Structure formats: structure tokens, C-alpha cells
N, C-alpha and C positions, 0 to 999 in steps of 0.2 A: 701495427708496427710498435715495437717496444719503445717507450719514451724514457730517456735517461736524463738525469739532472746534470747539466754541464758543470755546475759549481762543485759537485762531488768529485771532480777530477782535478781541481786546482787547489793549491794551498800556498799561502804566503811563506816566504823563506824564513821569516822570524817566528813562525808557529812551532810549538813543541812536537816532538815525534809522535806523542800519543794522539794528537789531533790528526796526523797523517794516517794513523792506524784506524781511526774512526771513519775517515773518508774512504779508505780502501775497503773497509767492511761495507760501506754504503754502496759504492759503485760496483763492487764485486768483480773488478777487473785486475786486482792485485797490483795496482800502480796509481800514483798521483803525480801531477806535473807541478813543479815548484816554480813560483813566479814572484816578482817583486810587487810593490804596491801599485804599479801601472800595468800589471798583467804581462810584463815582459818575461819570457821564459828564462829561467835560471838553470833548471835541471830536472831530474826525475828521481823519485824514490819508489822502489818496489817493496813488496812484502819480503822478498829475498834479501834486500839491503838491510831491512830492519832486523831480520833474523840473524844475519851475519854480524851486525853490530852488537846485538844482545849476547851472542856466543863469545864475542871477544871482550866486551866491557861489562857484561852481567846486568847492566841497568840502563834505563833510558830517561829516568826522571831528571828534568832540568836540561835535557839535551834538545837543541833546536834542530829543525829539519835541515837547515843549511849544512850542518856538520856531517851529514851522512849521504847527501844527495849526489847523484851522478851529474857532474858538471858538463858532460859532453853528450847530450842526448841526441837521438835521431829525430828529425822534424821534417815536415812537409810545408811547402808554401801554398797559399790559398788558391793559386791558379792551377795547381796540379790536378790531373784527372784521377778518377778512381784507379784506373789501370796503373798509372805511374806511382801512386801511393802504395798500391798492393805490391808492386815490384820492389819498392823501397823496403816494405815490411819483410818480404822474402829474403832480400839481400842481407838485412840486419837481424833476421830471426826475431822479430817483434810482432805483437798483435795489436798494439795501440801506438799511435803517433800523434803528437800535437800538430795542429794546422796553424801556421803563423802568417802574419802580415809581413811586409818588407821590413818593418821596424821590430820584428820578432815578438810582436804581441800575439798572445794565444787567442784565436777566435773560434777554434773548434777542435774536436778530437775525432780522429779517424780510427775505426775499429774494424778488424778483419772479419769477413763473413765467410761462409762456406764456398762461395764462388771464387775462382782463381783471379778474376779481374774486377772484383767488386769490393767495396768497403762501405761501412755505415758511418755517416757523419753525425756528430752531435755538435750543434752550433749554438753560439750564445745569442745572437741577434735575430729578430724577426723582421723580414723584409716588409717595408711599408707599401704593399701592393694588394690589389684584389686579383685573385687568380681565377681564370676561366679555362676550362678544358672543353674544347670543341669536339663533341662526340655524337653528333646527330646525323651524320651522313649514312648513305646506304652501303658504303663499302664495296662498290661494284668491282673494284680491282681485285678484291679477294673472294669473288664468287667462285665456286658455289658455297663456300663456308658461310658467307654472309646471307645466303638465302635462308639459313636456319638460325644462325647467331648474329646479333648486331655486332658491328666491328669492334666496339670496346670490349666485347666478351671473347674475342679470339684468344686462345691460350698461347702464351709464350713461356716455356718452361712450366713451372708449377703455379703460375699466376696468369691472370688475364692482362691484356695490354693496358687497360686503364688502371689496374692495381699497380703495375710497374711505374706508371707516371705519377700517381698519387704518392706512392711510397718514396720515390726519388725526390719529389718536391718537399715532402715532409722532412727530409734530411736538411733542408734549408729553413727549417722552422715555419714552413708554409703549411698550415693545417686547417685552413678554411678555403673551400672551393665552391665555385659555381660550375656545374657540369651542364653543358648544353646538349639536349637530347631530342631526337625526333623518331627515327625508325626504331621500332620495337623498344620504346623507351621504358615500358613497364618491366621488361626483363632486366634491364640494366639497373634500374632503381631497386628492385627486389634483391638483386645479387649484392649490390654495394651495401645495402642495409644489413644483410646477413654477414658479409665479410667484416665490416667495420662496426659491428654491433657493440663491442666492448672496447673499441679503440678510439683514438683521439680526433680524427678529422671531422670537421663540421662541413657537411655537404648540402648545398642547396641546388635546385634544378631549374633550368630554363627550358621549358618544353615548347618545341616548335609544332604547331598544329598543321603547318604546311612547310615544305622545304624552304629554308631561308638562306641557303648558301653557307659559305665558310665564315661569314661575319654578320649576317642579318640578325641573328638572335641576340647580339650585343645590345640591340635597341631596348631590350627588356631591362637593361641596367641604367638607362638614361635617368638622370636626376635622383638616382638611388645611392650612388657612391661618389666619394670625393677623392679617393686614392687613384694613383696610376693603376693601369690594368695590365697584367701579364696574361697573354693568351698563348695556349699550347694546343696544337692539334693532337688528337687521340691516336694517331698512327705514327708518332714520332718517338723514337728512342733517343736519349740524349745523355751526355756525360760532360758537363762543363760547369763553371762557377756562376750560378745564378745571382749571387751577391754582386759579382763584378758586373754582370749584365745590367742589373737594376741600378747599381751605382753609376754606371756609365750613362744610362738613359737620363737619370736625374741631373747629373753634372753637366751633360751636354746641352740641356735645355731643349732637347728634341720633343716634338709633339708625338712622333712615332719613331720607334727604333726597331728595325727589322733584323732578326738574327739570320745571318747568311754564312755560307761556307763555299769553299772551292769545289767545283765539280769538274772532273776530267773525263772526257769521252774520247775514246780512241776509235777513229773510223777504220773499219776492217778492210778497207780497199785503198788502192792508190787514187789520189784525187787529182784530176786534170785542171790545170790553170790555163784558161783560154783568153786571148786578147785579139780582137778583130778577126775572129774565126780561126786563128792560128794557135797551135799548141805551144805554150811557152815552156812548161815543165810539168812533171808529175811528182806530186808529193806522196811519198810512200807511207801509208797508214798514219796520217797526221793526228795529233791530239788537239781537241778543242777544250779550252779552259774558260770557265765562266764562274761568276759568283751566283749562287742559287739561293732562293728563299727556302728556309728549313721548316716553315710552318709554325714558327714562334715569333712573337713580337711583343713590345711594350708600348702602350699609348696613354696619353693624358685623357682624363674623362671627358674633356670638352670635344674631343674628336668624335665621340659617339653621336654628336649632333649632325654629323655628315652622313649617317647611315639612314636610309629611308625605312619607314615603318612597314611591316607586313609585306616585305618585298625580298625576293631572292637577291642577295648581295654578297659578293665574295671579297675576301681579304685583299686580293690584288686590285679590285676596283676601289676599295677604300684607300689604299696607298696612292693610287693615281689621282683620285678625287682630292685627297688631302694636299697633294702637290699643287693641283690646280687652284686650290683655295689658299695657297701660300703658307701652308703649314710647314713647319720645319721637320724634315725627315732625315733619318740617318741609319747607318748600319752598324751592327756589332758582329764581327767575324769570328767564327769558331773553326777549329781544325776539322778537316774532312772526316777524321775518324772519331769525332765527338758526337756524331748523330747518325741515325739511320731512319729512312722513311720505310717503315714496315707495312705500309699500306699497299705495297706491291710484292708479288710472290717472290721475286729474286732476293729482295732485301729481307723479307720475312724468313726465307730459308737460311740466310746468313746468320740471323739472330738465333734461330733454333740450333744451328750447328755450333755457334759460339757457346751457347748455354750447355749443350751436350758435352763439349770439350771441358768447360768449367767443372761440370759435375764429375767427369772422369778424373780430372786432376785432383779435385778435392777428396775423392775416394782414395786415390793413390797416396796422398800425403797432405794432411791439413797442417796449417800453421800451428 
């Protein structure tokens, strides 16, 4: 993944125009975002703005950036999804948008990608967490593919599942990972070593010599880390603000924060309501609504002490055991369309169709 310097996109409003020209040359995106000394967005300056000013005034020496900047820029808030930001880009015919807090402070830059519903984010801060990708399962729901390939290696578009997850997390300045592996682990390690040979992520491995469930391998981290732990399943596609998740976890004081989402299941039949052996009514194809666990959570390192060593132990067992031990648990809810469990064929097919449509649209007309 290409790493870009966030600071090359920002310039203080008091700086000269020539300084903006240097930054535009460095970021190679033909634009800089003008901020005050607290990084509050003031406006934008493009290479086109500078050229037009030169044509009209013939010189830029002694001219400050505030004199030529666009004071009504397009911006996105930090809670927007990639799809929402991309729609904003298309609406306003721009390829770069600043990402702002509620106070209009610039915390990131969104850059258009070739996919119609995707953007690349360049963010300032690095989340203070240890990140673990759980990728050691057999992938039985995706057989017969996983009889040959381990689940993390299943292709989704032009990349594997695990590459999509790593690349997405890197957009939030997460570039150090533990990857928990078991089934066909050598294949995954060799592949990731080749893919990220000259790229930034630092990857360490937790190798299961026997199946340890969806949480058992976390015991390998006991007494080795002091930061909170972000855990992501390797069959989860996601698009939401990880900064907000991590901030919520820390501010809430939770020992465990589980990422959940609404799930709506429509029963395809009429459902009979019976009382004392008598039919009361028939509900025509009712919908069941529940909050479901998405395969992502954040926990304090002390919670690792609840996980038994060398034993199959699942995340759901960890959550229940933590509650029994009076640990504080909470939820972080994301939108239903912010994630997909591609560990099952129906959802995997949806992602493949979505990426195929994205590719078609990008060929018809790029931003």
C-alpha cells in the first residue's frame, strides 16, 4: 500500500504561495488544504488556483496562501463511510476531500480510488492498540475452496481476503499486526511475505499447533503487550470509523467492546401464534430483528488472563466468562451495510458482485 505524508496536504493560512507549490509538488495530488494554527479547515488551494492567479497578477512573491484559497471547500465528517465520501466526490467532481471532526479540525484526507464505492484515507493519528487478525480456522463454510486454499487466501477481486483487511486497517495508520494462523499456515506466511516485501506493515504470527478456536490463540500475547487489543476475524469485510470505535472503547471504560450490527431475517412463511392449543393469529412473513456480533471487538490486555492455555476457546465464551467475572462489557453498533461476513457463500458472492460492478463503473468513467 502506498504511504503518503499527511503533512504534505496541509498548509497554514499565513504561509506564502510558494510554500503551497512545494507541498503540491510533494503530494502529487494538485491540491493542498489550508488550515489555521489549530488545524481547523479554512479552505483549499489547487494548482489551477495558483495558475489563474499568476495569469491575472503576474507574480506570487509576497502573496500569502489565504489570498487565493477557496473558502468554501467540500469536506467529509469522520463518521462517513467510504461509499458516502465517494458519492460526495462524484457529486462535486473532486478527487480529494478533507476529513473533519465536529469542530472542523482536519484529521485525514480521502482520496478517490479506481473502485466506485471506495476511497483511500490518509490519517494523522496512530491508534494506540495492538491489532490481531484471527485467520487460523479451516474455513469449512467455504469448502471446497478451502480444501485447497486456507481461508485468508480466498480471492476477492484482485486481492485476497486478508490483504483487503490489512490494507483497510492501514488507512487508519494501523501498520503492525499479529496474524493468528493454524490451517495451512505456511502458505499464508509465504504469500504475505511476498505481497508486502517492500511495503510498510510489520506482521508477526501466532501459530496454533492445534485448533484453539476463535480466541484461544490470544493467550500467546499474555504479559507481552500493554495496549488494548483490536481483534478482527479474517472473514469480515468492513467499512466504518475505527478511530471512533477505539475512542469509544477507551472513553467508556469497557473491558470488552463488541462490534455489533442489526440483522433482519424475514421468515418466508406465515407464522402461527398459538395459545392454549388455539390459533390466535397468523403473522404473514414476519421479520426478526436482532443485534448480531460482527467478529470484531476491542479488549483490555487484562482480559487475556481469562483465556485458558492450550485449549479450544471461542470469542463468545470469552464474552460470557468476562461477564461472569464482573468485567465491564459494552457494544459498539455499526450500520448493517458497514460489514459483511464473507465466510459464507451467499455473502461472498455479494462482495464479488459488488467489486465486479465497481470495476465496470470505473471503466465507464473514472473521477
